[in-house]
Biopython code that builds the backbone (N, CA, C, O; Angstrom):
import numpy as np
from Bio.PDB.StructureBuilder import StructureBuilder

atoms = [
    (1, "MET", "N", (-42.185, -78.167, 12.722)),
    (1, "MET", "CA", (-42.977, -77.597, 11.665)),
    (1, "MET", "C", (-42.246, -76.462, 10.954)),
    (1, "MET", "O", (-42.297, -76.393, 9.726)),
    (2, "PRO", "N", (-41.574, -75.579, 11.670)),
    (2, "PRO", "CA", (-40.836, -74.527, 10.953)),
    (2, "PRO", "C", (-39.743, -75.103, 10.059)),
    (2, "PRO", "O", (-39.453, -74.553, 8.996)),
    (3, "ALA", "N", (-39.134, -76.216, 10.491)),
    (3, "ALA", "CA", (-38.076, -76.811, 9.663)),
    (3, "ALA", "C", (-38.652, -77.313, 8.350)),
    (3, "ALA", "O", (-38.005, -77.193, 7.309)),
    (4, "GLY", "N", (-39.856, -77.873, 8.376)),
    (4, "GLY", "CA", (-40.481, -78.360, 7.152)),
    (4, "GLY", "C", (-40.741, -77.238, 6.162)),
    (4, "GLY", "O", (-40.544, -77.399, 4.958)),
    (5, "SER", "N", (-41.181, -76.113, 6.674)),
    (5, "SER", "CA", (-41.426, -74.960, 5.801)),
    (5, "SER", "C", (-40.131, -74.444, 5.189)),
    (5, "SER", "O", (-40.087, -74.074, 4.016)),
    (6, "LEU", "N", (-39.082, -74.425, 6.001)),
    (6, "LEU", "CA", (-37.789, -73.963, 5.488)),
    (6, "LEU", "C", (-37.249, -74.907, 4.420)),
    (6, "LEU", "O", (-36.760, -74.461, 3.383)),
    (7, "ILE", "N", (-37.336, -76.203, 4.671)),
    (7, "ILE", "CA", (-36.850, -77.180, 3.697)),
    (7, "ILE", "C", (-37.682, -77.109, 2.423)),
    (7, "ILE", "O", (-37.131, -77.111, 1.322)),
    (8, "GLY", "N", (-39.005, -77.045, 2.564)),
    (8, "GLY", "CA", (-39.873, -76.964, 1.394)),
    (8, "GLY", "C", (-39.635, -75.707, 0.582)),
    (8, "GLY", "O", (-39.605, -75.753, -0.647)),
    (9, "GLY", "N", (-39.466, -74.592, 1.258)),
    (9, "GLY", "CA", (-39.180, -73.336, 0.564)),
    (9, "GLY", "C", (-37.852, -73.373, -0.161)),
    (9, "GLY", "O", (-37.732, -72.896, -1.290)),
    (10, "TRP", "N", (-36.860, -73.941, 0.493)),
    (10, "TRP", "CA", (-35.546, -74.040, -0.142)),
    (10, "TRP", "C", (-35.602, -74.947, -1.366)),
    (10, "TRP", "O", (-35.062, -74.605, -2.418)),
    (11, "LEU", "N", (-36.258, -76.112, -1.231)),
    (11, "LEU", "CA", (-36.369, -77.025, -2.370)),
    (11, "LEU", "C", (-37.128, -76.381, -3.528)),
    (11, "LEU", "O", (-36.748, -76.538, -4.689)),
    (12, "SER", "N", (-38.195, -75.660, -3.211)),
    (12, "SER", "CA", (-38.969, -75.004, -4.269)),
    (12, "SER", "C", (-38.148, -73.931, -4.966)),
    (12, "SER", "O", (-38.222, -73.776, -6.185)),
    (13, "THR", "N", (-37.369, -73.194, -4.192)),
    (13, "THR", "CA", (-36.544, -72.135, -4.773)),
    (13, "THR", "C", (-35.422, -72.711, -5.630)),
    (13, "THR", "O", (-35.154, -72.214, -6.724)),
    (14, "GLU", "N", (-34.770, -73.755, -5.133)),
    (14, "GLU", "CA", (-33.621, -74.327, -5.850)),
    (14, "GLU", "C", (-34.029, -75.172, -7.050)),
    (14, "GLU", "O", (-33.398, -75.098, -8.104)),
    (15, "TYR", "N", (-35.076, -75.973, -6.896)),
    (15, "TYR", "CA", (-35.422, -76.938, -7.936)),
    (15, "TYR", "C", (-36.756, -76.654, -8.611)),
    (15, "TYR", "O", (-37.129, -77.350, -9.554)),
    (16, "GLY", "N", (-37.474, -75.647, -8.145)),
    (16, "GLY", "CA", (-38.773, -75.326, -8.716)),
    (16, "GLY", "C", (-38.654, -74.618, -10.060)),
    (16, "GLY", "O", (-37.577, -74.193, -10.478)),
    (17, "ILE", "N", (-39.788, -74.512, -10.711)),
    (17, "ILE", "CA", (-39.852, -73.845, -12.013)),
    (17, "ILE", "C", (-40.267, -72.393, -11.776)),
    (17, "ILE", "O", (-41.377, -72.133, -11.311)),
    (18, "PRO", "N", (-39.367, -71.434, -12.098)),
    (18, "PRO", "CA", (-39.723, -70.023, -11.893)),
    (18, "PRO", "C", (-40.900, -69.635, -12.799)),
    (18, "PRO", "O", (-40.942, -70.014, -13.969)),
    (19, "THR", "N", (-41.837, -68.891, -12.255)),
    (19, "THR", "CA", (-43.012, -68.475, -13.022)),
    (19, "THR", "C", (-43.562, -67.180, -12.448)),
    (19, "THR", "O", (-43.149, -66.739, -11.375)),
    (20, "VAL", "N", (-44.488, -66.580, -13.165)),
    (20, "VAL", "CA", (-45.186, -65.385, -12.685)),
    (20, "VAL", "C", (-46.673, -65.730, -12.628)),
    (20, "VAL", "O", (-47.276, -66.111, -13.631)),
    (21, "ILE", "N", (-47.250, -65.588, -11.437)),
    (21, "ILE", "CA", (-48.662, -65.889, -11.234)),
    (21, "ILE", "C", (-49.344, -64.628, -10.717)),
    (21, "ILE", "O", (-48.957, -64.101, -9.673)),
    (22, "ASP", "N", (-50.334, -64.146, -11.419)),
    (22, "ASP", "CA", (-51.046, -62.908, -11.051)),
    (22, "ASP", "C", (-50.085, -61.745, -10.877)),
    (22, "ASP", "O", (-50.275, -60.907, -9.995)),
    (23, "GLY", "N", (-49.070, -61.688, -11.699)),
    (23, "GLY", "CA", (-48.115, -60.592, -11.646)),
    (23, "GLY", "C", (-47.084, -60.708, -10.539)),
    (23, "GLY", "O", (-46.272, -59.802, -10.356)),
    (24, "LYS", "N", (-47.104, -61.821, -9.790)),
    (24, "LYS", "CA", (-46.154, -62.009, -8.695)),
    (24, "LYS", "C", (-45.205, -63.147, -9.054)),
    (24, "LYS", "O", (-45.636, -64.202, -9.520)),
    (25, "PRO", "N", (-43.902, -62.925, -8.833)),
    (25, "PRO", "CA", (-42.959, -64.016, -9.123)),
    (25, "PRO", "C", (-43.099, -65.139, -8.099)),
    (25, "PRO", "O", (-43.385, -64.892, -6.927)),
    (26, "GLY", "N", (-42.897, -66.354, -8.546)),
    (26, "GLY", "CA", (-42.988, -67.493, -7.647)),
    (26, "GLY", "C", (-42.356, -68.721, -8.281)),
    (26, "GLY", "O", (-41.752, -68.642, -9.351)),
    (27, "PHE", "N", (-42.502, -69.842, -7.618)),
    (27, "PHE", "CA", (-41.937, -71.091, -8.101)),
    (27, "PHE", "C", (-43.006, -72.177, -8.065)),
    (27, "PHE", "O", (-43.778, -72.279, -7.111)),
    (28, "ILE", "N", (-43.036, -72.980, -9.117)),
    (28, "ILE", "CA", (-43.913, -74.141, -9.150)),
    (28, "ILE", "C", (-43.088, -75.313, -8.612)),
    (28, "ILE", "O", (-42.032, -75.623, -9.163)),
    (29, "PRO", "N", (-43.555, -75.968, -7.547)),
    (29, "PRO", "CA", (-42.763, -77.060, -6.981)),
    (29, "PRO", "C", (-42.705, -78.263, -7.922)),
    (29, "PRO", "O", (-43.672, -78.583, -8.614)),
    (30, "THR", "N", (-41.571, -78.904, -7.926)),
    (30, "THR", "CA", (-41.380, -80.108, -8.727)),
    (30, "THR", "C", (-41.544, -81.330, -7.821)),
    (30, "THR", "O", (-41.625, -81.180, -6.601)),
    (31, "PRO", "N", (-41.595, -82.526, -8.390)),
    (31, "PRO", "CA", (-41.817, -83.725, -7.571)),
    (31, "PRO", "C", (-40.776, -83.958, -6.473)),
    (31, "PRO", "O", (-41.039, -84.710, -5.535)),
    (32, "ILE", "N", (-39.612, -83.336, -6.568)),
    (32, "ILE", "CA", (-38.577, -83.579, -5.551)),
    (32, "ILE", "C", (-39.051, -83.160, -4.159)),
    (32, "ILE", "O", (-38.652, -83.769, -3.166)),
    (33, "ILE", "N", (-39.897, -82.133, -4.073)),
    (33, "ILE", "CA", (-40.371, -81.693, -2.759)),
    (33, "ILE", "C", (-41.197, -82.790, -2.090)),
    (33, "ILE", "O", (-41.149, -82.951, -0.870)),
    (34, "PHE", "N", (-41.949, -83.537, -2.885)),
    (34, "PHE", "CA", (-42.774, -84.606, -2.330)),
    (34, "PHE", "C", (-41.929, -85.835, -1.989)),
    (34, "PHE", "O", (-42.223, -86.546, -1.028)),
    (35, "ILE", "N", (-40.891, -86.080, -2.770)),
    (35, "ILE", "CA", (-39.985, -87.202, -2.490)),
    (35, "ILE", "C", (-39.246, -86.954, -1.175)),
    (35, "ILE", "O", (-39.138, -87.854, -0.342)),
    (36, "VAL", "N", (-38.737, -85.734, -0.989)),
    (36, "VAL", "CA", (-38.030, -85.401, 0.250)),
    (36, "VAL", "C", (-38.978, -85.477, 1.440)),
    (36, "VAL", "O", (-38.587, -85.950, 2.507)),
    (37, "ALA", "N", (-40.212, -85.022, 1.277)),
    (37, "ALA", "CA", (-41.193, -85.105, 2.365)),
    (37, "ALA", "C", (-41.470, -86.558, 2.740)),
    (37, "ALA", "O", (-41.600, -86.882, 3.920)),
    (38, "ALA", "N", (-41.560, -87.431, 1.739)),
    (38, "ALA", "CA", (-41.797, -88.852, 2.016)),
    (38, "ALA", "C", (-40.620, -89.469, 2.761)),
    (38, "ALA", "O", (-40.820, -90.270, 3.674)),
    (39, "ILE", "N", (-39.407, -89.109, 2.389)),
    (39, "ILE", "CA", (-38.218, -89.633, 3.070)),
    (39, "ILE", "C", (-38.183, -89.166, 4.519)),
    (39, "ILE", "O", (-37.872, -89.951, 5.415)),
    (40, "ILE", "N", (-38.498, -87.905, 4.758)),
    (40, "ILE", "CA", (-38.501, -87.382, 6.124)),
    (40, "ILE", "C", (-39.578, -88.080, 6.957)),
    (40, "ILE", "O", (-39.362, -88.380, 8.131)),
    (41, "MET", "N", (-40.722, -88.334, 6.355)),
    (41, "MET", "CA", (-41.778, -89.047, 7.085)),
    (41, "MET", "C", (-41.342, -90.466, 7.428)),
    (41, "MET", "O", (-41.643, -90.962, 8.513)),
    (42, "LEU", "N", (-40.631, -91.124, 6.508)),
    (42, "LEU", "CA", (-40.131, -92.470, 6.799)),
    (42, "LEU", "C", (-39.124, -92.438, 7.945)),
    (42, "LEU", "O", (-39.097, -93.351, 8.770)),
    (43, "LEU", "N", (-38.306, -91.407, 8.001)),
    (43, "LEU", "CA", (-37.349, -91.274, 9.099)),
    (43, "LEU", "C", (-38.065, -91.083, 10.435)),
    (43, "LEU", "O", (-37.549, -91.487, 11.477)),
    (44, "ALA", "N", (-39.238, -90.476, 10.412)),
    (44, "ALA", "CA", (-39.991, -90.262, 11.646)),
    (44, "ALA", "C", (-40.535, -91.571, 12.204)),
    (44, "ALA", "O", (-40.841, -91.649, 13.393)),
    (45, "ILE", "N", (-40.661, -92.593, 11.376)),
    (45, "ILE", "CA", (-41.180, -93.886, 11.821)),
    (45, "ILE", "C", (-40.140, -94.661, 12.630)),
    (45, "ILE", "O", (-40.507, -95.476, 13.476)),
    (46, "ILE", "N", (-38.867, -94.425, 12.389)),
    (46, "ILE", "CA", (-37.792, -95.198, 13.018)),
    (46, "ILE", "C", (-37.917, -95.235, 14.546)),
    (46, "ILE", "O", (-37.822, -96.326, 15.109)),
    (47, "PRO", "N", (-38.121, -94.123, 15.248)),
    (47, "PRO", "CA", (-38.236, -94.202, 16.712)),
    (47, "PRO", "C", (-39.492, -94.942, 17.186)),
    (47, "PRO", "O", (-39.536, -95.424, 18.318)),
    (48, "LEU", "N", (-40.494, -95.032, 16.339)),
    (48, "LEU", "CA", (-41.733, -95.697, 16.741)),
    (48, "LEU", "C", (-41.591, -97.217, 16.773)),
    (48, "LEU", "O", (-42.300, -97.881, 17.529)),
    (49, "LEU", "N", (-40.703, -97.773, 15.981)),
    (49, "LEU", "CA", (-40.547, -99.228, 15.936)),
    (49, "LEU", "C", (-40.078, -99.807, 17.272)),
    (49, "LEU", "O", (-40.699, -100.756, 17.752)),
    (50, "PRO", "N", (-39.013, -99.289, 17.901)),
    (50, "PRO", "CA", (-38.635, -99.805, 19.217)),
    (50, "PRO", "C", (-39.712, -99.553, 20.280)),
    (50, "PRO", "O", (-39.881, -100.356, 21.198)),
    (51, "ALA", "N", (-40.424, -98.458, 20.155)),
    (51, "ALA", "CA", (-41.478, -98.161, 21.129)),
    (51, "ALA", "C", (-42.589, -99.201, 21.032)),
    (51, "ALA", "O", (-43.145, -99.617, 22.049)),
    (52, "LYS", "N", (-42.910, -99.618, 19.817)),
    (52, "LYS", "CA", (-43.944, -100.632, 19.640)),
    (52, "LYS", "C", (-43.502, -101.955, 20.253)),
    (52, "LYS", "O", (-44.286, -102.620, 20.930)),
    (53, "GLU", "N", (-42.242, -102.341, 20.016)),
    (53, "GLU", "CA", (-41.728, -103.585, 20.577)),
    (53, "GLU", "C", (-41.750, -103.534, 22.107)),
    (53, "GLU", "O", (-42.089, -104.521, 22.761)),
    (54, "LYS", "N", (-41.392, -102.399, 22.663)),
    (54, "LYS", "CA", (-41.401, -102.259, 24.125)),
    (54, "LYS", "C", (-42.831, -102.362, 24.665)),
    (54, "LYS", "O", (-43.058, -102.984, 25.703)),
    (55, "LEU", "N", (-43.771, -101.767, 23.980)),
    (55, "LEU", "CA", (-45.167, -101.835, 24.397)),
    (55, "LEU", "C", (-45.688, -103.277, 24.351)),
    (55, "LEU", "O", (-46.402, -103.712, 25.254)),
    (56, "VAL", "N", (-45.327, -104.008, 23.298)),
    (56, "VAL", "CA", (-45.766, -105.389, 23.167)),
    (56, "VAL", "C", (-45.179, -106.238, 24.320)),
    (56, "VAL", "O", (-45.868, -107.095, 24.874)),
    (57, "LYS", "N", (-43.916, -105.992, 24.669)),
    (57, "LYS", "CA", (-43.294, -106.725, 25.778)),
    (57, "LYS", "C", (-44.004, -106.431, 27.089)),
    (57, "LYS", "O", (-44.266, -107.345, 27.871)),
    (58, "GLU", "N", (-44.315, -105.175, 27.335)),
    (58, "GLU", "CA", (-44.983, -104.777, 28.572)),
    (58, "GLU", "C", (-46.396, -105.363, 28.661)),
    (58, "GLU", "O", (-46.828, -105.748, 29.748)),
    (59, "LEU", "N", (-47.094, -105.437, 27.584)),
    (59, "LEU", "CA", (-48.446, -105.960, 27.595)),
    (59, "LEU", "C", (-48.485, -107.472, 27.738)),
    (59, "LEU", "O", (-49.462, -108.028, 28.239)),
    (60, "SER", "N", (-47.410, -108.144, 27.293)),
    (60, "SER", "CA", (-47.400, -109.601, 27.378)),
    (60, "SER", "C", (-47.004, -110.100, 28.774)),
    (60, "SER", "O", (-47.155, -111.287, 29.065)),
    (61, "MET", "N", (-46.509, -109.226, 29.627)),
    (61, "MET", "CA", (-46.117, -109.637, 30.985)),
    (61, "MET", "C", (-47.294, -109.780, 31.880)),
    (61, "MET", "O", (-47.140, -110.118, 33.054)),
]
sb = StructureBuilder()
sb.init_structure("model")
sb.init_model(0)
sb.init_chain("A")
sb.init_seg("    ")
for serial, (resi, resn, name, xyz) in enumerate(atoms, 1):
    if name == "N":
        sb.init_residue(resn, " ", resi, " ")
    sb.init_atom(name, np.array(xyz, "f"), 0.0, 1.0, " ", f" {name:<3s}", serial, name[0])
structure = sb.get_structure()
């Protein structure tokens, strides 16, 4: 979870739109933050695929 916050903050800082909201400087996130989040989520699925196959083998025995 801390890594996600760091990556999101970095992406927002590097690729976000600088703005001032209520007198405080900040960044408006661009779609790239959501694209990177989707890619990371897809990478998280990879270890689950072999686990599912192993479970199916164990249940069929």
